[in-house]
Biopython code that builds the backbone (N, CA, C, O; Angstrom):
import numpy as np
from Bio.PDB.StructureBuilder import StructureBuilder

atoms = [
    (1, "MET", "N", (33.588, -100.047, -167.742)),
    (1, "MET", "CA", (32.293, -100.508, -167.484)),
    (1, "MET", "C", (32.432, -102.041, -167.069)),
    (1, "MET", "O", (33.094, -102.826, -167.747)),
    (2, "LYS", "N", (31.803, -102.387, -165.982)),
    (2, "LYS", "CA", (31.836, -103.750, -165.550)),
    (2, "LYS", "C", (31.006, -104.684, -166.334)),
    (2, "LYS", "O", (29.984, -104.280, -166.888)),
    (3, "ALA", "N", (31.392, -105.909, -166.411)),
    (3, "ALA", "CA", (30.720, -106.951, -167.226)),
    (3, "ALA", "C", (29.210, -107.050, -166.927)),
    (3, "ALA", "O", (28.374, -107.194, -167.820)),
    (4, "LYS", "N", (28.923, -106.965, -165.658)),
    (4, "LYS", "CA", (27.492, -107.068, -165.207)),
    (4, "LYS", "C", (26.710, -105.910, -165.778)),
    (4, "LYS", "O", (25.621, -106.114, -166.315)),
    (5, "THR", "N", (27.246, -104.664, -165.675)),
    (5, "THR", "CA", (26.537, -103.533, -166.310)),
    (5, "THR", "C", (26.461, -103.648, -167.826)),
    (5, "THR", "O", (25.428, -103.314, -168.405)),
    (6, "PHE", "N", (27.484, -104.093, -168.467)),
    (6, "PHE", "CA", (27.538, -104.322, -169.920)),
    (6, "PHE", "C", (26.377, -105.282, -170.211)),
    (6, "PHE", "O", (25.488, -104.950, -170.995)),
    (7, "ASP", "N", (26.376, -106.385, -169.632)),
    (7, "ASP", "CA", (25.404, -107.459, -169.912)),
    (7, "ASP", "C", (23.986, -106.921, -169.731)),
    (7, "ASP", "O", (23.095, -107.144, -170.550)),
    (8, "LYS", "N", (23.835, -106.265, -168.718)),
    (8, "LYS", "CA", (22.412, -105.661, -168.489)),
    (8, "LYS", "C", (22.025, -104.738, -169.526)),
    (8, "LYS", "O", (20.903, -104.837, -170.023)),
    (9, "LYS", "N", (22.882, -103.801, -169.927)),
    (9, "LYS", "CA", (22.616, -102.911, -171.042)),
    (9, "LYS", "C", (22.304, -103.683, -172.339)),
    (9, "LYS", "O", (21.354, -103.368, -173.056)),
    (10, "PHE", "N", (23.126, -104.693, -172.612)),
    (10, "PHE", "CA", (22.927, -105.505, -173.837)),
    (10, "PHE", "C", (21.573, -106.161, -173.724)),
    (10, "PHE", "O", (20.800, -106.092, -174.679)),
    (11, "ASN", "N", (21.253, -106.768, -172.662)),
    (11, "ASN", "CA", (19.983, -107.558, -172.454)),
    (11, "ASN", "C", (18.778, -106.584, -172.518)),
    (11, "ASN", "O", (17.674, -107.008, -172.860)),
    (12, "ASP", "N", (18.965, -105.358, -172.212)),
    (12, "ASP", "CA", (17.899, -104.389, -172.145)),
    (12, "ASP", "C", (17.836, -103.760, -173.519)),
    (12, "ASP", "O", (17.081, -102.803, -173.689)),
    (13, "ASN", "N", (18.553, -104.212, -174.483)),
    (13, "ASN", "CA", (18.566, -103.656, -175.867)),
    (13, "ASN", "C", (19.016, -102.170, -175.951)),
    (13, "ASN", "O", (18.570, -101.431, -176.829)),
    (14, "GLU", "N", (19.927, -101.742, -175.000)),
    (14, "GLU", "CA", (20.485, -100.486, -174.992)),
    (14, "GLU", "C", (21.670, -100.402, -175.995)),
    (14, "GLU", "O", (22.308, -101.418, -176.272)),
    (15, "ASP", "N", (21.945, -99.270, -176.503)),
    (15, "ASP", "CA", (23.076, -99.092, -177.411)),
    (15, "ASP", "C", (24.382, -99.222, -176.699)),
    (15, "ASP", "O", (24.756, -98.346, -175.919)),
    (16, "ILE", "N", (25.097, -100.312, -176.953)),
    (16, "ILE", "CA", (26.449, -100.502, -176.283)),
    (16, "ILE", "C", (27.617, -100.245, -177.200)),
    (16, "ILE", "O", (28.764, -100.481, -176.820)),
    (17, "SER", "N", (27.340, -99.745, -178.455)),
    (17, "SER", "CA", (28.373, -99.593, -179.445)),
    (17, "SER", "C", (29.491, -98.642, -179.050)),
    (17, "SER", "O", (30.644, -98.809, -179.447)),
    (18, "ALA", "N", (29.130, -97.660, -178.274)),
    (18, "ALA", "CA", (30.108, -96.623, -177.839)),
    (18, "ALA", "C", (31.255, -97.298, -176.973)),
    (18, "ALA", "O", (32.375, -96.787, -176.958)),
    (19, "VAL", "N", (30.971, -98.438, -176.260)),
    (19, "VAL", "CA", (31.947, -99.027, -175.400)),
    (19, "VAL", "C", (32.578, -100.207, -176.037)),
    (19, "VAL", "O", (33.249, -100.962, -175.334)),
    (20, "LEU", "N", (32.427, -100.432, -177.285)),
    (20, "LEU", "CA", (33.105, -101.579, -177.999)),
    (20, "LEU", "C", (34.173, -101.079, -178.972)),
    (20, "LEU", "O", (33.997, -100.115, -179.717)),
    (21, "ASP", "N", (35.285, -101.798, -178.912)),
    (21, "ASP", "CA", (36.425, -101.512, -179.828)),
    (21, "ASP", "C", (36.238, -102.387, -181.049)),
    (21, "ASP", "O", (36.636, -103.552, -181.025)),
    (22, "LEU", "N", (35.660, -101.883, -182.095)),
    (22, "LEU", "CA", (35.333, -102.666, -183.285)),
    (22, "LEU", "C", (36.527, -102.604, -184.272)),
    (22, "LEU", "O", (36.403, -103.171, -185.357)),
    (23, "SER", "N", (37.588, -102.001, -183.989)),
    (23, "SER", "CA", (38.694, -101.859, -184.952)),
    (23, "SER", "C", (39.292, -103.208, -185.363)),
    (23, "SER", "O", (39.838, -103.313, -186.462)),
    (24, "LYS", "N", (39.213, -104.182, -184.569)),
    (24, "LYS", "CA", (39.814, -105.397, -184.939)),
    (24, "LYS", "C", (38.686, -106.528, -185.028)),
    (24, "LYS", "O", (39.016, -107.714, -185.052)),
    (25, "ALA", "N", (37.416, -106.153, -185.074)),
    (25, "ALA", "CA", (36.337, -107.087, -185.144)),
    (25, "ALA", "C", (36.371, -107.770, -186.600)),
    (25, "ALA", "O", (36.638, -107.152, -187.631)),
    (26, "LYS", "N", (36.059, -109.144, -186.530)),
    (26, "LYS", "CA", (36.028, -109.864, -187.716)),
    (26, "LYS", "C", (34.798, -110.747, -187.705)),
    (26, "LYS", "O", (34.395, -111.174, -186.624)),
    (27, "ARG", "N", (34.217, -111.030, -188.753)),
    (27, "ARG", "CA", (33.100, -111.958, -188.917)),
    (27, "ARG", "C", (33.735, -113.315, -189.360)),
    (27, "ARG", "O", (34.445, -113.421, -190.360)),
    (28, "LEU", "N", (33.438, -114.250, -188.596)),
    (28, "LEU", "CA", (33.965, -115.587, -188.799)),
    (28, "LEU", "C", (33.452, -116.179, -190.124)),
    (28, "LEU", "O", (32.276, -115.998, -190.441)),
    (29, "ASN", "N", (34.234, -116.832, -190.856)),
    (29, "ASN", "CA", (33.888, -117.589, -192.093)),
    (29, "ASN", "C", (33.267, -116.646, -193.144)),
    (29, "ASN", "O", (32.386, -117.045, -193.906)),
    (30, "GLN", "N", (33.757, -115.358, -193.168)),
    (30, "GLN", "CA", (33.203, -114.460, -194.151)),
    (30, "GLN", "C", (34.179, -113.957, -195.086)),
    (30, "GLN", "O", (33.910, -113.015, -195.833)),
    (31, "GLU", "N", (35.354, -114.566, -195.083)),
    (31, "GLU", "CA", (36.433, -114.182, -195.957)),
    (31, "GLU", "C", (36.012, -114.459, -197.404)),
    (31, "GLU", "O", (35.577, -115.569, -197.709)),
    (32, "GLN", "N", (36.134, -113.475, -198.297)),
    (32, "GLN", "CA", (35.644, -113.614, -199.639)),
    (32, "GLN", "C", (36.612, -114.346, -200.554)),
    (32, "GLN", "O", (37.822, -114.184, -200.397)),
    (33, "LYS", "N", (36.168, -115.088, -201.437)),
    (33, "LYS", "CA", (36.893, -115.878, -202.464)),
    (33, "LYS", "C", (36.192, -115.752, -203.817)),
    (33, "LYS", "O", (35.061, -116.210, -203.981)),
    (34, "ARG", "N", (36.854, -115.142, -204.764)),
    (34, "ARG", "CA", (36.200, -115.050, -206.118)),
    (34, "ARG", "C", (36.157, -116.309, -206.895)),
    (34, "ARG", "O", (37.172, -116.994, -207.015)),
    (35, "VAL", "N", (34.976, -116.660, -207.451)),
    (35, "VAL", "CA", (34.803, -117.768, -208.361)),
    (35, "VAL", "C", (34.120, -117.324, -209.607)),
    (35, "VAL", "O", (33.383, -116.339, -209.629)),
    (36, "ASN", "N", (34.371, -118.053, -210.621)),
    (36, "ASN", "CA", (33.726, -117.762, -211.955)),
    (36, "ASN", "C", (32.779, -118.945, -212.162)),
    (36, "ASN", "O", (33.130, -120.108, -211.966)),
    (37, "VAL", "N", (31.617, -118.600, -212.549)),
    (37, "VAL", "CA", (30.551, -119.604, -212.899)),
    (37, "VAL", "C", (29.902, -119.244, -214.133)),
    (37, "VAL", "O", (29.491, -118.098, -214.313)),
    (38, "ASP", "N", (29.777, -120.213, -215.050)),
    (38, "ASP", "CA", (29.121, -119.937, -216.336)),
    (38, "ASP", "C", (27.648, -120.448, -216.242)),
    (38, "ASP", "O", (27.400, -121.600, -215.884)),
    (39, "PHE", "N", (26.683, -119.547, -216.578)),
    (39, "PHE", "CA", (25.296, -119.878, -216.547)),
    (39, "PHE", "C", (24.783, -119.879, -217.974)),
    (39, "PHE", "O", (25.353, -119.171, -218.804)),
    (40, "PRO", "N", (23.745, -120.627, -218.311)),
    (40, "PRO", "CA", (23.089, -120.408, -219.555)),
    (40, "PRO", "C", (22.366, -119.079, -219.602)),
    (40, "PRO", "O", (21.934, -118.565, -218.570)),
    (41, "VAL", "N", (22.228, -118.500, -220.842)),
    (41, "VAL", "CA", (21.577, -117.224, -220.981)),
    (41, "VAL", "C", (20.247, -117.124, -220.348)),
    (41, "VAL", "O", (19.949, -116.101, -219.731)),
    (42, "TRP", "N", (19.425, -118.118, -220.457)),
    (42, "TRP", "CA", (18.042, -118.141, -219.909)),
    (42, "TRP", "C", (18.078, -117.976, -218.428)),
    (42, "TRP", "O", (17.177, -117.391, -217.827)),
    (43, "MET", "N", (19.210, -118.535, -217.788)),
    (43, "MET", "CA", (19.345, -118.452, -216.324)),
    (43, "MET", "C", (19.679, -117.063, -215.848)),
    (43, "MET", "O", (19.129, -116.533, -214.883)),
    (44, "VAL", "N", (20.623, -116.504, -216.592)),
    (44, "VAL", "CA", (21.050, -115.187, -216.322)),
    (44, "VAL", "C", (19.835, -114.213, -216.502)),
    (44, "VAL", "O", (19.615, -113.347, -215.655)),
    (45, "ASP", "N", (19.057, -114.360, -217.604)),
    (45, "ASP", "CA", (17.902, -113.516, -217.771)),
    (45, "ASP", "C", (16.879, -113.712, -216.566)),
    (45, "ASP", "O", (16.332, -112.737, -216.052)),
    (46, "SER", "N", (16.678, -114.827, -216.201)),
    (46, "SER", "CA", (15.747, -115.161, -215.088)),
    (46, "SER", "C", (16.284, -114.558, -213.779)),
    (46, "SER", "O", (15.507, -113.986, -213.014)),
    (47, "LEU", "N", (17.563, -114.670, -213.510)),
    (47, "LEU", "CA", (18.161, -114.050, -212.330)),
    (47, "LEU", "C", (18.032, -112.584, -212.367)),
    (47, "LEU", "O", (17.652, -111.966, -211.372)),
    (48, "ASP", "N", (18.335, -111.997, -213.485)),
    (48, "ASP", "CA", (18.289, -110.502, -213.665)),
    (48, "ASP", "C", (16.839, -109.996, -213.429)),
    (48, "ASP", "O", (16.640, -108.989, -212.750)),
    (49, "LYS", "N", (15.871, -110.674, -213.972)),
    (49, "LYS", "CA", (14.414, -110.379, -213.790)),
    (49, "LYS", "C", (14.043, -110.371, -212.288)),
    (49, "LYS", "O", (13.466, -109.427, -211.749)),
    (50, "GLU", "N", (14.417, -111.487, -211.671)),
    (50, "GLU", "CA", (14.051, -111.634, -210.224)),
    (50, "GLU", "C", (14.784, -110.663, -209.407)),
    (50, "GLU", "O", (14.208, -110.120, -208.464)),
    (51, "ALA", "N", (16.085, -110.380, -209.705)),
    (51, "ALA", "CA", (16.947, -109.413, -208.949)),
    (51, "ALA", "C", (16.288, -107.950, -209.150)),
    (51, "ALA", "O", (16.224, -107.152, -208.215)),
    (52, "LYS", "N", (15.852, -107.692, -210.315)),
    (52, "LYS", "CA", (15.209, -106.325, -210.488)),
    (52, "LYS", "C", (13.944, -106.250, -209.703)),
    (52, "LYS", "O", (13.675, -105.246, -209.043)),
    (53, "HIS", "N", (13.109, -107.362, -209.764)),
    (53, "HIS", "CA", (11.908, -107.294, -209.038)),
    (53, "HIS", "C", (12.130, -107.117, -207.483)),
    (53, "HIS", "O", (11.354, -106.455, -206.795)),
    (54, "LEU", "N", (13.154, -107.705, -207.022)),
    (54, "LEU", "CA", (13.467, -107.562, -205.578)),
    (54, "LEU", "C", (14.306, -106.295, -205.309)),
    (54, "LEU", "O", (14.498, -105.927, -204.150)),
    (55, "GLY", "N", (14.776, -105.667, -206.297)),
    (55, "GLY", "CA", (15.675, -104.534, -206.036)),
    (55, "GLY", "C", (16.996, -104.737, -205.459)),
    (55, "GLY", "O", (17.492, -103.972, -204.632)),
    (56, "VAL", "N", (17.593, -105.861, -205.945)),
    (56, "VAL", "CA", (18.957, -106.227, -205.544)),
    (56, "VAL", "C", (19.824, -106.581, -206.786)),
    (56, "VAL", "O", (19.340, -106.634, -207.917)),
    (57, "THR", "N", (21.003, -106.796, -206.539)),
    (57, "THR", "CA", (21.952, -107.151, -207.707)),
    (57, "THR", "C", (21.821, -108.627, -208.022)),
    (57, "THR", "O", (21.332, -109.379, -207.179)),
    (58, "ARG", "N", (22.206, -109.045, -209.113)),
    (58, "ARG", "CA", (22.320, -110.501, -209.557)),
    (58, "ARG", "C", (23.256, -111.139, -208.566)),
    (58, "ARG", "O", (22.913, -112.226, -208.100)),
    (59, "GLN", "N", (24.347, -110.624, -208.200)),
    (59, "GLN", "CA", (25.258, -111.265, -207.272)),
    (59, "GLN", "C", (24.581, -111.581, -205.972)),
    (59, "GLN", "O", (24.655, -112.689, -205.440)),
    (60, "SER", "N", (23.902, -110.535, -205.469)),
    (60, "SER", "CA", (23.207, -110.662, -204.155)),
    (60, "SER", "C", (22.145, -111.826, -204.188)),
    (60, "SER", "O", (22.017, -112.584, -203.227)),
    (61, "ILE", "N", (21.448, -111.926, -205.241)),
    (61, "ILE", "CA", (20.426, -112.967, -205.240)),
    (61, "ILE", "C", (21.014, -114.336, -205.337)),
    (61, "ILE", "O", (20.500, -115.287, -204.748)),
    (62, "ILE", "N", (22.072, -114.445, -206.065)),
    (62, "ILE", "CA", (22.801, -115.689, -206.154)),
    (62, "ILE", "C", (23.400, -116.089, -204.771)),
    (62, "ILE", "O", (23.308, -117.245, -204.358)),
    (63, "LYS", "N", (23.964, -115.180, -204.127)),
    (63, "LYS", "CA", (24.556, -115.428, -202.727)),
    (63, "LYS", "C", (23.445, -115.875, -201.741)),
    (63, "LYS", "O", (23.600, -116.828, -200.977)),
    (64, "VAL", "N", (22.370, -115.167, -201.802)),
    (64, "VAL", "CA", (21.306, -115.516, -200.839)),
    (64, "VAL", "C", (20.676, -116.826, -201.122)),
    (64, "VAL", "O", (20.456, -117.632, -200.218)),
    (65, "TRP", "N", (20.383, -117.052, -202.368)),
    (65, "TRP", "CA", (19.716, -118.402, -202.681)),
    (65, "TRP", "C", (20.754, -119.517, -202.417)),
    (65, "TRP", "O", (20.322, -120.543, -201.893)),
    (66, "LEU", "N", (22.055, -119.444, -202.710)),
    (66, "LEU", "CA", (23.027, -120.519, -202.461)),
    (66, "LEU", "C", (23.091, -120.692, -200.960)),
    (66, "LEU", "O", (23.097, -121.812, -200.449)),
    (67, "ALA", "N", (23.139, -119.528, -200.229)),
    (67, "ALA", "CA", (23.259, -119.709, -198.763)),
    (67, "ALA", "C", (22.146, -120.402, -198.166)),
    (67, "ALA", "O", (22.316, -121.243, -197.283)),
    (68, "GLU", "N", (20.864, -120.040, -198.671)),
    (68, "GLU", "CA", (19.637, -120.655, -198.193)),
    (68, "GLU", "C", (19.660, -122.238, -198.490)),
    (68, "GLU", "O", (19.254, -123.067, -197.676)),
    (69, "ARG", "N", (20.153, -122.535, -199.675)),
    (69, "ARG", "CA", (20.202, -124.015, -200.035)),
    (69, "ARG", "C", (21.243, -124.767, -199.153)),
    (69, "ARG", "O", (20.958, -125.863, -198.670)),
    (70, "LEU", "N", (22.421, -124.190, -198.952)),
    (70, "LEU", "CA", (23.426, -124.738, -198.191)),
    (70, "LEU", "C", (23.015, -124.849, -196.678)),
    (70, "LEU", "O", (23.381, -125.824, -196.021)),
    (71, "GLU", "N", (22.310, -123.925, -196.169)),
    (71, "GLU", "CA", (21.757, -124.005, -194.744)),
    (71, "GLU", "C", (20.802, -125.104, -194.663)),
    (71, "GLU", "O", (20.814, -125.869, -193.698)),
    (72, "LYS", "N", (19.921, -125.229, -195.691)),
    (72, "LYS", "CA", (18.910, -126.239, -195.666)),
    (72, "LYS", "C", (19.649, -127.629, -195.650)),
    (72, "LYS", "O", (19.328, -128.482, -194.822)),
    (73, "ILE", "N", (20.580, -127.833, -196.518)),
    (73, "ILE", "CA", (21.344, -129.109, -196.657)),
    (73, "ILE", "C", (22.010, -129.340, -195.329)),
    (73, "ILE", "O", (21.982, -130.481, -194.867)),
    (74, "ALA", "N", (22.626, -128.342, -194.646)),
    (74, "ALA", "CA", (23.298, -128.556, -193.432)),
    (74, "ALA", "C", (22.503, -128.986, -192.285)),
    (74, "ALA", "O", (22.911, -129.730, -191.392)),
    (75, "SER", "N", (21.169, -128.390, -192.383)),
    (75, "SER", "CA", (20.221, -128.660, -191.201)),
    (75, "SER", "C", (19.679, -130.063, -191.398)),
    (75, "SER", "O", (19.196, -130.639, -190.422)),
    (76, "HIS", "N", (19.718, -130.645, -192.552)),
    (76, "HIS", "CA", (19.308, -132.052, -192.781)),
    (76, "HIS", "C", (20.305, -133.091, -192.419)),
    (76, "HIS", "O", (19.979, -134.265, -192.246)),
    (77, "ASN", "N", (21.603, -132.624, -192.297)),
    (77, "ASN", "CA", (22.749, -133.621, -192.017)),
    (77, "ASN", "C", (23.003, -133.599, -190.537)),
    (77, "ASN", "O", (23.878, -134.314, -190.050)),
]
sb = StructureBuilder()
sb.init_structure("model")
sb.init_model(0)
sb.init_chain("A")
sb.init_seg("    ")
for serial, (resi, resn, name, xyz) in enumerate(atoms, 1):
    if name == "N":
        sb.init_residue(resn, " ", resi, " ")
    sb.init_atom(name, np.array(xyz, "f"), 0.0, 1.0, " ", f" {name:<3s}", serial, name[0])
structure = sb.get_structure()
């Protein structure tokens, strides 16, 4: 497929996944690194309550909230 055709299909929101080789695709800056953080019990309880309310895991809510805060900080700098 020529680039012009590919671009047109992409811009027209057509499914182009069949022509992509995703076997070596990587998301930049998404490498995982494990960290341990100690939280007070009240904070864990609050996180668990909010996570249950949203239907997500504690880890997910921590990641989302930290990402939002870091993006906010970055946008002000």
